[in-house]
N, C-alpha and C positions, 0 to 999 in steps of 0.2 A: 776192803773195800778198796774203790780203782778211787787211781790218784790220788793217795794222800799218805803223806806216810805223817804216824801217829807220834806226837812227842810230848806227850804228856799223860800219866797216869791214869789221871780222876777216867780220857775219855779214855783209855784201855778199859778203865774199870763200866765207866756209862759199857758200850758197845758190849761189855762180858752182862751184865742186870741187865740190856735191853732185849739180848739175848737169850737169856732164860725167865724177860716175860715179869721182871722184877720194879714197876711202880712207882714202889717207894725210892726207892734206890737211887732211876734214874731222875727223878724227881730232886730227891736231896743233892746228888752234883750238881744236876744245872741248877740251884741255886745256891751253893758253895762257889759257886765258877761263875756266874750272874755278881754274887756279892763278890769276892773277887780285882774281878771288872771294874767293876763302879769305882772299889778305896782306889784302885790301878795299881796292884801289887801285880800285872799281869800285862804283856802287850799285847790280850786282846786273839794270839792265836791258838790263847785254849777254845775261846766260847771261836772259832771259829773252824779249828777243829770238831766239838761237837755239832755245832751247826752241818756242819755232814754227813757224824757222824748218823747224826740224826733225821737223816734224808736218803740217805744209805742200809741201816742195818732198820730188818720186818723186829716187829713189839713179839717175841718169845720164835721167830726165827729158827734156837735156837732149843726149845721144850720139850 
């Protein structure tokens, strides 16, 4: 992915799941990360990385 240093394991997991075409896992990761952000357990960088990944990784590209 261009211009992004991935610092969160959840983002690595999200990218792998998205490349596999695993919608259940990508949805779960987004729900969990959103909950962490809503509780202010994270600084928002995880959501920013997930957002970038969602735009630059094609669903099922590695299947």
